[in-house]
Every structure is written in structure tokens, then in C-alpha cells.
N, CA, C and O atoms as a GROMACS GRO file, in nm:
protein
  632
    1MET      N    1   6.831  11.726  18.596
    1MET     CA    2   6.791  11.805  18.701
    1MET      C    3   6.634  11.808  18.723
    1MET      O    4   6.587  11.889  18.643
    2THR      N    5   6.556  11.762  18.786
    2THR     CA    6   6.430  11.722  18.817
    2THR      C    7   6.395  11.827  18.956
    2THR      O    8   6.475  11.859  19.043
    3VAL      N    9   6.273  11.860  18.947
    3VAL     CA   10   6.158  11.955  19.045
    3VAL      C   11   6.048  11.844  19.094
    3VAL      O   12   5.980  11.795  19.004
    4VAL      N   13   6.034  11.818  19.175
    4VAL     CA   14   5.890  11.721  19.215
    4VAL      C   15   5.791  11.820  19.218
    4VAL      O   16   5.811  11.934  19.260
    5GLU      N   17   5.691  11.779  19.178
    5GLU     CA   18   5.586  11.820  19.211
    5GLU      C   19   5.510  11.792  19.356
    5GLU      O   20   5.466  11.678  19.373
    6LEU      N   21   5.495  11.868  19.436
    6LEU     CA   22   5.430  11.864  19.525
    6LEU      C   23   5.294  11.871  19.571
    6LEU      O   24   5.222  11.962  19.530
    7GLU      N   25   5.231  11.743  19.692
    7GLU     CA   26   5.093  11.715  19.664
    7GLU      C   27   5.066  11.862  19.759
    7GLU      O   28   5.120  11.899  19.862
    8THR      N   29   4.978  11.914  19.691
    8THR     CA   30   4.878  11.982  19.782
    8THR      C   31   4.797  11.945  19.899
    8THR      O   32   4.773  12.028  19.987
    9GLY      N   33   4.743  11.798  19.905
    9GLY     CA   34   4.635  11.782  19.942
    9GLY      C   35   4.697  11.725  20.052
    9GLY      O   36   4.675  11.612  20.095
   10ASN      N   37   4.778  11.809  20.099
   10ASN     CA   38   4.877  11.741  20.270
   10ASN      C   39   4.809  11.801  20.379
   10ASN      O   40   4.822  11.923  20.380
   11THR      N   41   4.754  11.764  20.453
   11THR     CA   42   4.671  11.759  20.584
   11THR      C   43   4.791  11.798  20.699
   11THR      O   44   4.752  11.876  20.785
   12ASP      N   45   4.914  11.758  20.708
   12ASP     CA   46   5.041  11.762  20.780
   12ASP      C   47   5.010  11.887  20.785
   12ASP      O   48   4.965  11.955  20.694
   13SER      N   49   5.044  11.932  20.946
   13SER     CA   50   5.032  12.104  20.950
   13SER      C   51   5.185  12.105  20.972
   13SER      O   52   5.221  12.216  20.933
   14ALA      N   53   5.283  12.043  21.011
   14ALA     CA   54   5.449  12.046  21.058
   14ALA      C   55   5.472  12.059  20.877
   14ALA      O   56   5.426  12.013  20.773
   15PRO      N   57   5.554  12.136  20.917
   15PRO     CA   58   5.654  12.187  20.781
   15PRO      C   59   5.729  12.097  20.798
   15PRO      O   60   5.781  12.061  20.903
   16LYS      N   61   5.746  12.035  20.646
   16LYS     CA   62   5.878  11.890  20.567
   16LYS      C   63   6.013  12.015  20.590
   16LYS      O   64   6.011  12.136  20.568
   17VAL      N   65   6.087  11.957  20.624
   17VAL     CA   66   6.269  11.937  20.593
   17VAL      C   67   6.281  11.956  20.456
   17VAL      O   68   6.296  11.844  20.407
   18ARG      N   69   6.282  12.046  20.365
   18ARG     CA   70   6.292  11.996  20.209
   18ARG      C   71   6.404  12.009  20.112
   18ARG      O   72   6.461  12.114  20.080
   19VAL      N   73   6.429  11.879  20.068
   19VAL     CA   74   6.575  11.835  20.024
   19VAL      C   75   6.586  11.800  19.919
   19VAL      O   76   6.504  11.728  19.862
   20VAL      N   77   6.704  11.852  19.864
   20VAL     CA   78   6.754  11.813  19.759
   20VAL      C   79   6.894  11.766  19.732
   20VAL      O   80   7.001  11.816  19.767
   21VAL      N   81   6.853  11.592  19.620
   21VAL     CA   82   6.916  11.484  19.642
   21VAL      C   83   7.034  11.490  19.516
   21VAL      O   84   6.989  11.463  19.405
   22VAL      N   85   7.137  11.513  19.520
   22VAL     CA   86   7.253  11.528  19.439
   22VAL      C   87   7.348  11.349  19.429
   22VAL      O   88   7.417  11.298  19.518
   23ASP      N   89   7.313  11.290  19.280
   23ASP     CA   90   7.403  11.189  19.278
   23ASP      C   91   7.396  11.157  19.174
   23ASP      O   92   7.282  11.126  19.138
   24ASP      N   93   7.518  11.146  19.063
   24ASP     CA   94   7.535  11.120  18.929
   24ASP      C   95   7.451  10.949  18.870
   24ASP      O   96   7.434  10.923  18.751
   25SER      N   97   7.402  10.836  19.010
   25SER     CA   98   7.356  10.733  18.955
   25SER      C   99   7.217  10.745  19.007
   25SER      O  100   7.183  10.768  19.123
   26ALA      N  101   7.113  10.716  18.859
   26ALA     CA  102   6.967  10.775  18.913
   26ALA      C  103   6.943  10.655  19.010
   26ALA      O  104   6.928  10.732  19.105
   27THR      N  105   6.924  10.507  19.079
   27THR     CA  106   6.955  10.444  19.158
   27THR      C  107   6.966  10.484  19.253
   27THR      O  108   6.871  10.511  19.327
   28THR      N  109   7.100  10.502  19.282
   28THR     CA  110   7.108  10.608  19.408
   28THR      C  111   7.008  10.728  19.466
   28THR      O  112   6.970  10.737  19.582
   29ARG      N  113   6.975  10.819  19.356
   29ARG     CA  114   6.937  10.869  19.394
   29ARG      C  115   6.756  10.873  19.394
   29ARG      O  116   6.690  10.976  19.385
   30GLU      N  117   6.711  10.761  19.403
   30GLU     CA  118   6.595  10.739  19.374
   30GLU      C  119   6.602  10.606  19.548
   30GLU      O  120   6.502  10.579  19.614
   31ALA      N  121   6.708  10.566  19.569
   31ALA     CA  122   6.717  10.500  19.685
   31ALA      C  123   6.739  10.618  19.817
   31ALA      O  124   6.672  10.605  19.920
   32ILE      N  125   6.795  10.681  19.808
   32ILE     CA  126   6.818  10.861  19.892
   32ILE      C  127   6.659  10.913  19.935
   32ILE      O  128   6.623  10.934  20.051
   33ALA      N  129   6.584  10.926  19.830
   33ALA     CA  130   6.488  10.966  19.789
   33ALA      C  131   6.393  10.883  19.870
   33ALA      O  132   6.332  10.937  19.963
   34ALA      N  133   6.378  10.774  19.847
   34ALA     CA  134   6.269  10.683  19.921
   34ALA      C  135   6.340  10.699  20.069
   34ALA      O  136   6.280  10.774  20.146
   35ILE      N  137   6.444  10.644  20.113
   35ILE     CA  138   6.442  10.654  20.240
   35ILE      C  139   6.452  10.817  20.277
   35ILE      O  140   6.508  10.821  20.386
   36LEU      N  141   6.434  10.894  20.252
   36LEU     CA  142   6.393  11.077  20.316
   36LEU      C  143   6.263  11.047  20.304
   36LEU      O  144   6.193  11.039  20.405
   37ASN      N  145   6.212  11.025  20.175
   37ASN     CA  146   6.068  10.985  20.200
   37ASN      C  147   5.937  10.999  20.250
   37ASN      O  148   5.827  11.053  20.259
   38GLY      N  149   6.057  10.877  20.289
   38GLY     CA  150   5.979  10.790  20.416
   38GLY      C  151   5.987  10.792  20.568
   38GLY      O  152   5.955  10.716  20.659
   39ALA      N  153   6.043  10.911  20.556
   39ALA     CA  154   6.087  10.935  20.712
   39ALA      C  155   5.990  11.025  20.750
   39ALA      O  156   5.959  11.083  20.646
   40PRO      N  157   5.902  11.085  20.876
   40PRO     CA  158   5.797  11.185  20.918
   40PRO      C  159   5.895  11.312  20.898
   40PRO      O  160   6.014  11.304  20.928
   41GLY      N  161   5.832  11.437  20.842
   41GLY     CA  162   5.894  11.472  20.821
   41GLY      C  163   5.984  11.599  20.746
   41GLY      O  164   6.004  11.719  20.765
   42ILE      N  165   6.026  11.491  20.644
   42ILE     CA  166   6.098  11.489  20.528
   42ILE      C  167   6.008  11.462  20.394
   42ILE      O  168   5.917  11.382  20.371
   43GLN      N  169   6.096  11.606  20.281
   43GLN     CA  170   6.026  11.565  20.174
   43GLN      C  171   6.106  11.586  20.071
   43GLN      O  172   6.163  11.695  20.061
   44VAL      N  173   6.119  11.514  20.003
   44VAL     CA  174   6.225  11.534  19.849
   44VAL      C  175   6.184  11.630  19.740
   44VAL      O  176   6.098  11.591  19.661
   45VAL      N  177   6.232  11.742  19.727
   45VAL     CA  178   6.206  11.856  19.641
   45VAL      C  179   6.270  11.876  19.500
   45VAL      O  180   6.234  11.939  19.400
   46GLY      N  181   6.355  11.815  19.522
   46GLY     CA  182   6.428  11.804  19.373
   46GLY      C  183   6.539  11.700  19.336
   46GLY      O  184   6.607  11.686  19.437
   47TYR      N  185   6.586  11.620  19.235
   47TYR     CA  186   6.672  11.582  19.218
   47TYR      C  187   6.777  11.648  19.109
   47TYR      O  188   6.740  11.735  19.030
   48ALA      N  189   6.938  11.586  19.114
   48ALA     CA  190   7.052  11.661  19.029
   48ALA      C  191   7.138  11.534  19.046
   48ALA      O  192   7.173  11.454  19.132
   49ALA      N  193   7.155  11.571  18.885
   49ALA     CA  194   7.269  11.422  18.880
   49ALA      C  195   7.399  11.431  18.861
   49ALA      O  196   7.482  11.342  18.842
   50ASP      N  197   7.419  11.602  18.869
   50ASP     CA  198   7.616  11.640  18.881
   50ASP      C  199   7.574  11.742  18.963
   50ASP      O  200   7.460  11.765  19.001
   51GLY      N  201   7.681  11.802  18.989
   51GLY     CA  202   7.704  11.945  19.046
   51GLY      C  203   7.675  12.055  19.044
   51GLY      O  204   7.627  12.128  19.131
   52ALA      N  205   7.720  12.081  18.894
   52ALA     CA  206   7.664  12.196  18.813
   52ALA      C  207   7.496  12.216  18.785
   52ALA      O  208   7.452  12.322  18.742
   53GLU      N  209   7.415  12.104  18.814
   53GLU     CA  210   7.284  12.102  18.829
   53GLU      C  211   7.249  12.137  18.959
   53GLU      O  212   7.152  12.204  18.996
   54ALA      N  213   7.374  12.066  19.052
   54ALA     CA  214   7.287  12.122  19.176
   54ALA      C  215   7.277  12.262  19.209
   54ALA      O  216   7.176  12.311  19.260
   55VAL      N  217   7.381  12.328  19.179
   55VAL     CA  218   7.413  12.429  19.188
   55VAL      C  219   7.285  12.585  19.169
   55VAL      O  220   7.240  12.683  19.228
   56GLU      N  221   7.282  12.514  19.049
   56GLU     CA  222   7.135  12.589  19.024
   56GLU      C  223   6.999  12.554  19.098
   56GLU      O  224   6.961  12.637  19.180
   57LEU      N  225   6.918  12.436  19.078
   57LEU     CA  226   6.866  12.378  19.178
   57LEU      C  227   6.815  12.421  19.283
   57LEU      O  228   6.694  12.436  19.300
   58VAL      N  229   6.899  12.444  19.361
   58VAL     CA  230   6.959  12.496  19.482
   58VAL      C  231   6.911  12.652  19.501
   58VAL      O  232   6.838  12.703  19.586
   59ALA      N  233   6.970  12.700  19.406
   59ALA     CA  234   6.932  12.826  19.376
   59ALA      C  235   6.831  12.856  19.370
   59ALA      O  236   6.801  12.954  19.437
   60GLN      N  237   6.737  12.799  19.299
   60GLN     CA  238   6.620  12.765  19.234
   60GLN      C  239   6.499  12.751  19.348
   60GLN      O  240   6.402  12.823  19.374
   61LEU      N  241   6.537  12.655  19.392
   61LEU     CA  242   6.457  12.580  19.496
   61LEU      C  243   6.476  12.674  19.647
   61LEU      O  244   6.385  12.742  19.696
   62LYS      N  245   6.602  12.661  19.699
   62LYS     CA  246   6.625  12.698  19.845
   62LYS      C  247   6.587  12.606  19.933
   62LYS      O  248   6.519  12.634  20.032
   63PRO      N  249   6.638  12.461  19.899
   63PRO     CA  250   6.601  12.379  20.013
   63PRO      C  251   6.640  12.368  20.179
   63PRO      O  252   6.705  12.469  20.208
   64ASP      N  253   6.629  12.308  20.259
   64ASP     CA  254   6.639  12.321  20.359
   64ASP      C  255   6.794  12.247  20.393
   64ASP      O  256   6.885  12.277  20.469
   65VAL      N  257   6.775  12.145  20.303
   65VAL     CA  258   6.947  12.046  20.321
   65VAL      C  259   6.973  11.995  20.193
   65VAL      O  260   6.875  11.954  20.131
   66VAL      N  261   7.073  11.988  20.143
   66VAL     CA  262   7.107  11.894  20.000
   66VAL      C  263   7.216  11.775  20.073
   66VAL      O  264   7.310  11.802  20.148
   67THR      N  265   7.175  11.642  20.031
   67THR     CA  266   7.236  11.504  20.000
   67THR      C  267   7.355  11.524  19.887
   67THR      O  268   7.316  11.530  19.771
   68MET      N  269   7.457  11.532  19.904
   68MET     CA  270   7.572  11.520  19.793
   68MET      C  271   7.653  11.409  19.780
   68MET      O  272   7.729  11.367  19.868
   69ASP      N  273   7.632  11.354  19.647
   69ASP     CA  274   7.781  11.256  19.624
   69ASP      C  275   7.881  11.348  19.642
   69ASP      O  276   7.866  11.469  19.659
   70ILE      N  277   8.050  11.248  19.635
   70ILE     CA  278   8.152  11.339  19.614
   70ILE      C  279   8.192  11.316  19.450
   70ILE      O  280   8.221  11.422  19.394
   71ASN      N  281   8.199  11.187  19.360
   71ASN     CA  282   8.232  11.155  19.259
   71ASN      C  283   8.097  11.181  19.158
   71ASN      O  284   7.984  11.132  19.160
   72MET      N  285   8.172  11.296  19.054
   72MET     CA  286   8.031  11.332  18.986
   72MET      C  287   8.072  11.383  18.856
   72MET      O  288   8.164  11.465  18.868
   73PRO      N  289   8.034  11.361  18.731
   73PRO     CA  290   8.105  11.495  18.616
   73PRO      C  291   8.098  11.618  18.616
   73PRO      O  292   8.066  11.659  18.727
   74ARG      N  293   8.114  11.706  18.534
   74ARG     CA  294   8.094  11.841  18.522
   74ARG      C  295   8.149  11.870  18.637
   74ARG      O  296   8.267  11.903  18.648
   75LEU      N  297   8.068  11.859  18.734
   75LEU     CA  298   8.110  11.975  18.898
   75LEU      C  299   8.131  11.842  18.971
   75LEU      O  300   8.067  11.740  18.949
   76ASN      N  301   8.242  11.859  19.072
   76ASN     CA  302   8.201  11.738  19.162
   76ASN      C  303   8.152  11.763  19.306
   76ASN      O  304   8.106  11.870  19.346
   77GLY      N  305   8.168  11.657  19.377
   77GLY     CA  306   8.088  11.717  19.491
   77GLY      C  307   8.146  11.858  19.597
   77GLY      O  308   8.092  11.936  19.675
   78TYR      N  309   8.263  11.838  19.555
   78TYR     CA  310   8.340  11.934  19.642
   78TYR      C  311   8.330  12.086  19.585
   78TYR      O  312   8.311  12.194  19.642
   79GLN      N  313   8.349  12.048  19.445
   79GLN     CA  314   8.354  12.207  19.345
   79GLN      C  315   8.161  12.237  19.401
   79GLN      O  316   8.131  12.356  19.414
   80ALA      N  317   8.092  12.173  19.419
   80ALA     CA  318   7.952  12.216  19.404
   80ALA      C  319   7.904  12.257  19.580
   80ALA      O  320   7.800  12.314  19.612
   81THR      N  321   8.000  12.217  19.662
   81THR     CA  322   7.907  12.218  19.795
   81THR      C  323   8.023  12.374  19.800
   81THR      O  324   7.994  12.474  19.866
   82GLN      N  325   8.151  12.362  19.718
   82GLN     CA  326   8.196  12.527  19.747
   82GLN      C  327   8.146  12.633  19.676
   82GLN      O  328   8.171  12.747  19.716
   83GLN      N  329   8.072  12.614  19.566
   83GLN     CA  330   8.004  12.685  19.504
   83GLN      C  331   7.820  12.728  19.603
   83GLN      O  332   7.799  12.841  19.647
   84ILE      N  333   7.739  12.639  19.614
   84ILE     CA  334   7.632  12.660  19.685
   84ILE      C  335   7.705  12.782  19.829
   84ILE      O  336   7.702  12.903  19.853
   85MET      N  337   7.735  12.719  19.862
   85MET     CA  338   7.800  12.788  20.003
   85MET      C  339   7.864  12.934  19.973
   85MET      O  340   7.895  13.018  20.057
   86ALA      N  341   7.871  12.940  19.873
   86ALA     CA  342   7.953  13.088  19.801
   86ALA      C  343   7.844  13.185  19.725
   86ALA      O  344   7.864  13.292  19.668
   87THR      N  345   7.703  13.098  19.747
   87THR     CA  346   7.628  13.147  19.653
   87THR      C  347   7.446  13.157  19.744
   87THR      O  348   7.365  13.246  19.772
   88THR      N  349   7.456  13.022  19.760
   88THR     CA  350   7.310  12.988  19.828
   88THR      C  351   7.354  12.881  19.963
   88THR      O  352   7.355  12.758  19.972
   89PRO      N  353   7.386  12.985  20.057
   89PRO     CA  354   7.448  12.856  20.172
   89PRO      C  355   7.349  12.774  20.248
   89PRO      O  356   7.263  12.825  20.319
   90THR      N  357   7.364  12.633  20.231
   90THR     CA  358   7.295  12.544  20.282
   90THR      C  359   7.329  12.433  20.293
   90THR      O  360   7.390  12.373  20.205
   91PRO      N  361   7.288  12.373  20.432
   91PRO     CA  362   7.330  12.277  20.521
   91PRO      C  363   7.339  12.158  20.380
   91PRO      O  364   7.254  12.132  20.295
   92ILE      N  365   7.467  12.110  20.398
   92ILE     CA  366   7.516  11.974  20.316
   92ILE      C  367   7.528  11.897  20.394
   92ILE      O  368   7.589  11.912  20.500
   93VAL      N  369   7.429  11.729  20.329
   93VAL     CA  370   7.512  11.629  20.430
   93VAL      C  371   7.557  11.558  20.294
   93VAL      O  372   7.486  11.544  20.195
   94VAL      N  373   7.711  11.509  20.311
   94VAL     CA  374   7.772  11.412  20.189
   94VAL      C  375   7.710  11.299  20.214
   94VAL      O  376   7.671  11.278  20.329
   95VAL      N  377   7.691  11.218  20.124
   95VAL     CA  378   7.679  11.107  20.082
   95VAL      C  379   7.731  10.970  20.035
   95VAL      O  380   7.658  10.899  19.966
   96THR      N  381   7.848  10.932  20.067
   96THR     CA  382   7.955  10.846  19.962
   96THR      C  383   7.979  10.760  20.024
   96THR      O  384   7.984  10.738  20.145
   97THR      N  385   8.008  10.661  19.866
   97THR     CA  386   8.091  10.492  19.929
   97THR      C  387   8.232  10.530  19.893
   97THR      O  388   8.283  10.461  19.804
   98VAL      N  389   8.308  10.629  19.945
   98VAL     CA  390   8.486  10.608  19.970
   98VAL      C  391   8.500  10.538  20.063
   98VAL      O  392   8.424  10.504  20.154
   99THR      N  393   8.620  10.511  20.035
   99THR     CA  394   8.659  10.372  20.138
   99THR      C  395   8.746  10.532  20.205
   99THR      O  396   8.785  10.636  20.154
  100GLN      N  397   8.745  10.458  20.382
  100GLN     CA  398   8.817  10.522  20.459
  100GLN      C  399   8.879  10.613  20.457
  100GLN      O  400   8.858  10.731  20.483
  101ALA      N  401   9.023  10.516  20.401
  101ALA     CA  402   9.148  10.610  20.336
  101ALA      C  403   9.090  10.756  20.271
  101ALA      O  404   9.087  10.873  20.310
  102GLU      N  405   9.054  10.696  20.170
  102GLU     CA  406   9.013  10.854  20.077
  102GLU      C  407   8.903  10.936  20.174
  102GLU      O  408   8.935  11.053  20.154
  103MET      N  409   8.819  10.936  20.245
  103MET     CA  410   8.774  10.999  20.330
  103MET      C  411   8.840  11.099  20.387
  103MET      O  412   8.815  11.217  20.363
  104ILE      N  413   8.958  11.046  20.491
  104ILE     CA  414   9.047  11.117  20.529
  104ILE      C  415   9.113  11.226  20.445
  104ILE      O  416   9.166  11.328  20.488
  105HIS      N  417   9.102  11.187  20.314
  105HIS     CA  418   9.157  11.333  20.243
  105HIS      C  419   9.072  11.413  20.196
  105HIS      O  420   9.087  11.535  20.189
  106GLN      N  421   8.949  11.330  20.152
  106GLN     CA  422   8.796  11.442  20.064
  106GLN      C  423   8.724  11.455  20.140
  106GLN      O  424   8.639  11.532  20.095
  107GLY      N  425   8.692  11.416  20.271
  107GLY     CA  426   8.658  11.454  20.342
  107GLY      C  427   8.654  11.571  20.447
  107GLY      O  428   8.564  11.653  20.469
  108LEU      N  429   8.777  11.554  20.503
  108LEU     CA  430   8.807  11.722  20.537
  108LEU      C  431   8.815  11.792  20.435
  108LEU      O  432   8.801  11.893  20.505
  109ASP      N  433   8.824  11.833  20.338
  109ASP     CA  434   8.807  11.904  20.193
  109ASP      C  435   8.669  11.922  20.202
  109ASP      O  436   8.638  12.040  20.216
  110LEU      N  437   8.579  11.845  20.198
  110LEU     CA  438   8.435  11.876  20.227
  110LEU      C  439   8.417  11.970  20.336
  110LEU      O  440   8.421  12.089  20.304
  111LEU      N  441   8.401  11.948  20.430
  111LEU     CA  442   8.405  12.017  20.538
  111LEU      C  443   8.488  12.138  20.540
  111LEU      O  444   8.435  12.226  20.609
  112LEU      N  445   8.568  12.162  20.504
  112LEU     CA  446   8.635  12.268  20.517
  112LEU      C  447   8.539  12.349  20.373
  112LEU      O  448   8.542  12.472  20.373
  113ALA      N  449   8.488  12.304  20.301
  113ALA     CA  450   8.392  12.334  20.177
  113ALA      C  451   8.311  12.413  20.236
  113ALA      O  452   8.300  12.530  20.198
  114GLY      N  453   8.228  12.353  20.357
  114GLY     CA  454   8.100  12.432  20.398
  114GLY      C  455   8.002  12.295  20.488
  114GLY      O  456   7.934  12.316  20.589
  115ALA      N  457   8.024  12.120  20.400
  115ALA     CA  458   7.965  12.090  20.449
  115ALA      C  459   7.964  12.004  20.561
  115ALA      O  460   8.071  11.959  20.602
  116LEU      N  461   7.851  11.972  20.618
  116LEU     CA  462   7.815  11.964  20.764
  116LEU      C  463   7.853  11.856  20.800
  116LEU      O  464   7.933  11.861  20.894
  117GLU      N  465   7.818  11.721  20.751
  117GLU     CA  466   7.822  11.604  20.789
  117GLU      C  467   7.847  11.505  20.674
  117GLU      O  468   7.844  11.565  20.566
  118ILE      N  469   7.875  11.362  20.661
  118ILE     CA  470   7.918  11.271  20.596
  118ILE      C  471   7.841  11.144  20.623
  118ILE      O  472   7.851  11.097  20.736
  119VAL      N  473   7.814  11.122  20.591
  119VAL     CA  474   7.704  10.983  20.608
  119VAL      C  475   7.757  10.874  20.471
  119VAL      O  476   7.767  10.923  20.358
  120GLN      N  477   7.794  10.710  20.498
  120GLN     CA  478   7.821  10.605  20.383
  120GLN      C  479   7.716  10.645  20.318
  120GLN      O  480   7.640  10.737  20.345
  121LYS      N  481   7.716  10.569  20.226
  121LYS     CA  482   7.589  10.597  20.088
  121LYS      C  483   7.519  10.412  20.131
  121LYS      O  484   7.562  10.306  20.177
  122PRO      N  485   7.380  10.473  20.075
  122PRO     CA  486   7.343  10.345  20.099
  122PRO      C  487   7.341  10.201  19.986
  122PRO      O  488   7.286  10.210  19.876
  123SER      N  489   7.394  10.099  20.023
  123SER     CA  490   7.432   9.985  19.910
  123SER      C  491   7.375   9.844  19.953
  123SER      O  492   7.325   9.815  20.061
  124ALA      N  493   7.394   9.762  19.839
  124ALA     CA  494   7.388   9.590  19.860
  124ALA      C  495   7.437   9.563  20.012
  124ALA      O  496   7.547   9.509  20.017
  125LEU      N  497   7.366   9.595  20.154
  125LEU     CA  498   7.404   9.583  20.289
  125LEU      C  499   7.362   9.476  20.313
  125LEU      O  500   7.340   9.411  20.211
  126GLY      N  501   7.342   9.432  20.395
  126GLY     CA  502   7.265   9.365  20.486
  126GLY      C  503   7.176   9.393  20.585
  126GLY      O  504   7.224   9.454  20.681
  127ALA      N  505   7.048   9.365  20.590
  127ALA     CA  506   6.931   9.441  20.649
  127ALA      C  507   6.980   9.520  20.749
  127ALA      O  508   6.937   9.635  20.753
  128GLN      N  509   7.052   9.488  20.823
  128GLN     CA  510   7.084   9.541  20.940
  128GLN      C  511   7.181   9.666  20.964
  128GLN      O  512   7.191   9.721  21.074
  129ALA      N  513   7.249   9.704  20.854
  129ALA     CA  514   7.345   9.771  20.824
  129ALA      C  515   7.315   9.880  20.751
  129ALA      O  516   7.368   9.991  20.745
  130PHE      N  517   7.213   9.826  20.690
  130PHE     CA  518   7.107   9.909  20.574
  130PHE      C  519   7.039   9.986  20.648
  130PHE      O  520   7.053  10.101  20.608
  131ASP      N  521   6.942   9.977  20.773
  131ASP     CA  522   6.866  10.003  20.880
  131ASP      C  523   6.962  10.097  20.923
  131ASP      O  524   6.950  10.215  20.892
  132THR      N  525   7.069  10.053  20.999
  132THR     CA  526   7.203  10.208  21.070
  132THR      C  527   7.174  10.287  20.975
  132THR      O  528   7.095  10.379  20.988
  133ILE      N  529   7.250  10.254  20.838
  133ILE     CA  530   7.264  10.358  20.751
  133ILE      C  531   7.176  10.487  20.706
  133ILE      O  532   7.209  10.603  20.682
  134ARG      N  533   7.007  10.397  20.703
  134ARG     CA  534   6.900  10.490  20.696
  134ARG      C  535   6.912  10.558  20.829
  134ARG      O  536   6.967  10.667  20.844
  135ALA      N  537   6.873  10.507  20.897
  135ALA     CA  538   6.859  10.575  21.065
  135ALA      C  539   6.947  10.682  21.080
  135ALA      O  540   6.900  10.774  21.147
  136GLU      N  541   7.116  10.705  21.018
  136GLU     CA  542   7.217  10.796  21.012
  136GLU      C  543   7.152  10.893  20.945
  136GLU      O  544   7.093  10.992  20.987
  137LEU      N  545   7.173  10.841  20.805
  137LEU     CA  546   7.124  10.949  20.730
  137LEU      C  547   6.984  11.071  20.769
  137LEU      O  548   6.995  11.192  20.790
  138ILE      N  549   6.855  10.984  20.768
  138ILE     CA  550   6.747  11.046  20.833
  138ILE      C  551   6.814  11.137  20.955
  138ILE      O  552   6.796  11.258  20.948
  139ALA      N  553   6.876  11.096  21.042
  139ALA     CA  554   6.939  11.180  21.163
  139ALA      C  555   7.012  11.305  21.130
  139ALA      O  556   6.977  11.416  21.169
  140LYS      N  557   7.091  11.286  21.076
  140LYS     CA  558   7.178  11.424  21.017
  140LYS      C  559   7.114  11.496  20.968
  140LYS      O  560   7.126  11.615  20.997
  141VAL      N  561   6.991  11.439  20.846
  141VAL     CA  562   6.879  11.569  20.753
  141VAL      C  563   6.841  11.648  20.818
  141VAL      O  564   6.850  11.770  20.804
  142LEU      N  565   6.772  11.560  20.937
  142LEU     CA  566   6.704  11.691  21.060
  142LEU      C  567   6.754  11.741  21.153
  142LEU      O  568   6.702  11.816  21.235
  143THR      N  569   6.915  11.684  21.145
  143THR     CA  570   6.984  11.808  21.249
  143THR      C  571   7.052  11.912  21.180
  143THR      O  572   7.067  12.026  21.224
  144VAL      N  573   7.102  11.858  21.043
  144VAL     CA  574   7.161  12.028  21.004
  144VAL      C  575   7.045  12.084  20.974
  144VAL      O  576   7.062  12.205  20.989
  145ALA      N  577   6.883  12.055  20.924
  145ALA     CA  578   6.777  12.130  20.889
  145ALA      C  579   6.764  12.246  21.003
  145ALA      O  580   6.712  12.350  20.966
  146GLN      N  581   6.813  12.236  21.153
  146GLN     CA  582   6.795  12.323  21.211
  146GLN      C  583   6.918  12.448  21.179
  146GLN      O  584   6.911  12.565  21.216
  147ILE      N  585   7.026  12.386  21.104
  147ILE     CA  586   7.075  12.539  21.112
  147ILE      C  587   7.082  12.640  21.020
  147ILE      O  588   7.079  12.594  20.906
  148LYS      N  589   7.091  12.767  21.025
  148LYS     CA  590   7.009  12.887  20.907
  148LYS      C  591   7.147  12.990  20.896
  148LYS      O  592   7.194  13.060  20.985
  149PHE      N  593   7.203  12.972  20.730
  149PHE     CA  594   7.303  13.048  20.747
  149PHE      C  595   7.225  13.189  20.687
  149PHE      O  596   7.129  13.191  20.609
  150PRO      N  597   7.282  13.283  20.734
  150PRO     CA  598   7.283  13.471  20.663
  150PRO      C  599   7.229  13.433  20.551
  150PRO      O  600   7.256  13.315  20.527
  151ALA      N  601   7.155  13.490  20.461
  151ALA     CA  602   7.137  13.544  20.373
  151ALA      C  603   7.236  13.573  20.280
  151ALA      O  604   7.237  13.696  20.276
  152ARG      N  605   7.324  13.529  20.198
  152ARG     CA  606   7.399  13.629  20.113
  152ARG      C  607   7.375  13.812  20.042
  152ARG      O  608   7.271  13.821  19.978
  153ALA      N  609   7.437  13.912  20.048
  153ALA     CA  610   7.394  14.026  20.006
  153ALA      C  611   7.436  13.999  19.855
  153ALA      O  612   7.533  13.941  19.807
  154PRO      N  613   7.318  14.068  19.793
  154PRO     CA  614   7.409  14.022  19.648
  154PRO      C  615   7.536  14.119  19.603
  154PRO      O  616   7.582  14.216  19.662
  155LYS      N  617   7.572  14.063  19.490
  155LYS     CA  618   7.707  14.104  19.477
  155LYS      C  619   7.695  14.296  19.404
  155LYS      O  620   7.611  14.327  19.320
  156PRO      N  621   7.792  14.391  19.460
  156PRO     CA  622   7.745  14.555  19.420
  156PRO      C  623   7.784  14.535  19.186
  156PRO      O  624   7.873  14.467  19.134
  157ALA      N  625   7.667  14.630  19.108
  157ALA     CA  626   7.744  14.553  19.027
  157ALA      C  627   7.858  14.663  18.968
  157ALA      O  628   7.862  14.783  18.993
  158ALA      N  629   7.940  14.595  18.891
  158ALA     CA  630   8.077  14.712  18.902
  158ALA      C  631   8.112  14.794  18.791
  158ALA      O  632   8.206  14.874  18.800
   0.00000   0.00000   0.00000
């Protein structure tokens, strides 16, 4: 779990969409962060290597959006999405490499758990395909960031 130090000398007056990137692959986390940090109006504020870290980090940082992998150790993307939506409701964009057939089953489950969008994970694609996925990821993050969930009331003590 990593919290990103934010630059304090930022003179850009427009608030940025704050994103937590969740993926068990460090290379993929870095690639997604590079795409998002390269877009105007988006800033990655933290990284989690599995779903359990994601749940903790989202509760701590309260980002505007979470990008979530599906297949991860300890707590997978489906379980993490359920827990985040139950404790710290936050717009979630699933970023995955699962096949079309797998997406039919897992994608619906993730959407029912509370995820709002699903995007293909950037990989070793041709430049045109990568640019398409890059543009789609940025657009979906900016779009779901506009969705605001009501705050959850704390559970009463037993």
C-alpha cells in the first residue's frame, strides 16, 4: 500500500480527480498511473497491491475514483468492491485482462457489487489499440468521478 506525496507547489486552480490504483502487478500499477497522471485533471494519490490494501487505502484517502483489478491475492477485486461500497462508497472502474467469455460472468458480478465501468487493461498492444484503451480509461475515470455517493452513517455500537 502506497500513499503518493502530493506536490504542494501546484498552481493549477482546478481540483484534480483523485485516484487510487489497485493491481497486484507493480508494472501494471505504474502503467495505469502513468496514463492517468498524464491526463489533465487526474492525479493518482495511492496504490494498493491487493483488495485488502485497497479497502484500507480507500477508507484512509477517500479518493474520487478507484481503478480495480479483478484477480488479486488475499481479497480479489469483486470482494474488495463489495467491501468498499459497504464502508466507503466510491466510484470504481474495473481494469482487467479477462476474456470476453469471463467478462460475461465476472463483469456482471462486479457491476452488481457496485463497480460502475469496466475497461480493458493496457498491455503489449499496438500503438493504435493502446491509444484507444488509454482514451477510454481516462474518459471513464473522469465520468465516474462526477458520481457522488451519500456518506454511510456509522454503525451504532452494540
